[in-house]
N, C-alpha and C positions, 0 to 999 in steps of 0.2 A: 620336673622337666616335662615338656610336651610329649604326648604319646597317646596312642589309641587305647581305650580301656579294654582290658582282657575280660574283666568280670564286672557286670552291671547287676545291681540289685534294685528291685522295685517294690515300693509300698503302693499297692494298687488301691487308692482311696477314692471314694466318691460315688460308688454304685448306688447306694441308697438315696443320696441326695439327687442324683440324676433322675431316678424314678419319681421321687417326691415332687420335684419341680414340674413334672409332667402329669401329676395326679395319678400315678401308677403304683401298684404294689412294688415293694423292694426287689422281688424276684426278677422283675423286668429289667432293673438296673444291673443285676448280676448276670443276666443273659447277655445284655449288651457288653458287659465287661468281659465275658468269655470271648466275644468276637474281637475285642481289642487284644486279648491274650494271643489269639491266633495270628493277628496282624503283626504284633510286636515280636513274637517268636520267629516268624518268617523273616522279618526285617533284620533281626539280630543275627540269624543264621547266614543270611545273604551278605551281611557286612563283615562276617568273620569274627564276631564276638565269640570268645571261648566259652564263657559261662553266663547264663542269665538266671538269677534267682528271683522268684516271684513269691511275695508274701501272700499266700492264698487263703490260709485259715489259721488264725492265731489261737493260743491257749485261752485268750480272753473271749474269743468269739462264742464259746459255749454259753456265755451269759445272755446271748440273744434268745429270742423266743424259740421254743421247740419247733414250731412250724418253719421259721426261717432257717434254722440249722439243718433240719431235714431237707428243705428245698435246696440248700447249698450243697449238701452231700450228694443228692440226686443229680443236680445239675453238673457237678464235677465228674461224676461217674459217666454220665451221658457224653460229656465233652471228651473224656479220655477214650471211651469206647468208639466215638465217632472219628476222632483225630489220630488214633494210633497208626493207621495205615499211612497217613500223610506224614506223620513224624518219622516213620521208618523210611519212607521214600526220600524225605529231606535229609536223612542222615543224622537226625537229632538223637542224642542220648538223654535219658532222664534219670535223675537221682531225686531222693526225697530227704528233706531235713525236718526233724520234729518227731514226736512220739506218736506214731499212727495207731497204737494199740487200742485207743479209745473209739476208733471208728468201727462201723459195722464190718463183719467178716467179709461180706461181698466186696466192699470197697478196698479192704486190705489185700484181698486176693487179686483184685484188678490192678492195684498199684504194683504188687510184686510181679505179676505177669507182664505188665508194661515195662518195668525196669529191666527184667530179664530179656524181653524181646528186643529192646533197643540197646542192650549192653555193649554190643560190638560196633555201634555206629561211631563215626569219627568227626561228626560235625559239632554243632552247638551242644553244650551240656545244659539242659533245662533242669534246674534245681527247684523243685516245688517245695515250699515251706508249708507243711500241714500239721495242725495242732502244734505249732511252733511258738516258742517264746524264748527270748534270749536268756532270761534268768533261769528258766527251766532247763535249757540246754546246758548252761554252766553247772547247775546243780547235778544234773545227770552225769556229766563228764567228771565232776569231782568225785562222785560216788564210785565210778568205775576205777578212777585212779587210786582211791583209798583201798578198794578191794584188791587191786593188783599189788599195791604196796604190802598189804596184809598177807597176801599169798606169796610174797617174795619174787614176783615177776619183775618188779622195778624197785628201786630204792628211792627214798625221799630226796636224796641228793641229785637224782636224775631229773627231777621235775623242773622244767623250764618252759619258756613260751612255745617252742616247737613241739615239745612232748604234749603239753596241754592241748595245743591245737589239734593234735592227732586223735584226741579223745572226743572232739566236737563232731556234730552232725555233718559238718562241711569238710571233714578230713579228706585230704587229697586235692581240695580245690583252693585256688588262690583267694586271698581276701579281696573283697570288692574294691575296685578302683573308683566306682561311681555309684552313688545311691540316689535314685530318683523317687520323689514322692509327689503324687498327684493330689489335687483338690485344695492345695494351699495350706494344709496344716503344718505347723512348725514343730513337729516332735518326731521322735524315733519310734515310739510305740513298741518298745521291747523287742526290736528287730536286730538280730546279728550284733548284739552288744559287744562281744569280744572282737568280731571280725572287722568292724567298721572304725577301729581306733584312728586310722588315718585316711579313711575314705572321703572323697570329695562328695558334697551333697548338693543336689539340684532340686529345687521345689518349684512346681508350677501350679497355678490356680485351676488349670484344666482338670475336669473330672475324668476319672479313668475311662468311662465308656466313650468319651470324646477324644481321648488321647490318640494321636496319629503318628504315622511314621515320621512326618516332618517335626513333630514335637520331640520324638526320640532323637532325631538328628540334631535338633537344637541343643538338647542336653549334652550330647556327645561333643558337639562343636564348642560348647561352653567349657566342658571338661578339658578339651585340648588347648584352650587358651590359658589355662591355669598352670602355675608352677607348684609342683608337689615337693615339699621340703622335708616331710616326715620328722618334724621337730628341729631340723637343722636350718642353716641360713642359705 
């Protein structure tokens, strides 16, 4: 049935290509991409979207050059440090999905500080996926379930979809209604594999640095025109 999406997830693709098309180092594309993040977070909050999940750094991104990874981490820290006051003012709450333990301590401390500071806000929940991979998340959740069964906290008979979901990084959040991917790539890229079982997908050829509020609205309008059957008729 038609309805406004409560949770939108975004694969923010195309930063590197945006820079290469202009003869610039990739970091320039990532900087422009951060400007788009700010623009879309503000738009989502103003529209009343409940949750916005952004695929910010994947488990596969460690395969990139050490220089690019270091630049990405530095850029993200600068962005959060610069925007935290605005996020607080806008009433945005922040959560993190992924195993952040591989990041530098300075970044981990900044993330924890930001999550704590914004914890009581009542607006948009900005869920940042960092060192995130869908398969890795499912494995980590499975390990915790196995440990809890071994310790007698739960029984094997209790394991069902709601319980499994409660062990995921997105516990407490609704599954995405809409998944947006920029840059025209036709793949999921190991993103929210459990959560997007019945998510509507919208793909645009627009590169992430060029993605506008109007593009965001186009995705939402397309979503609202669809009928979600969840396997039924």
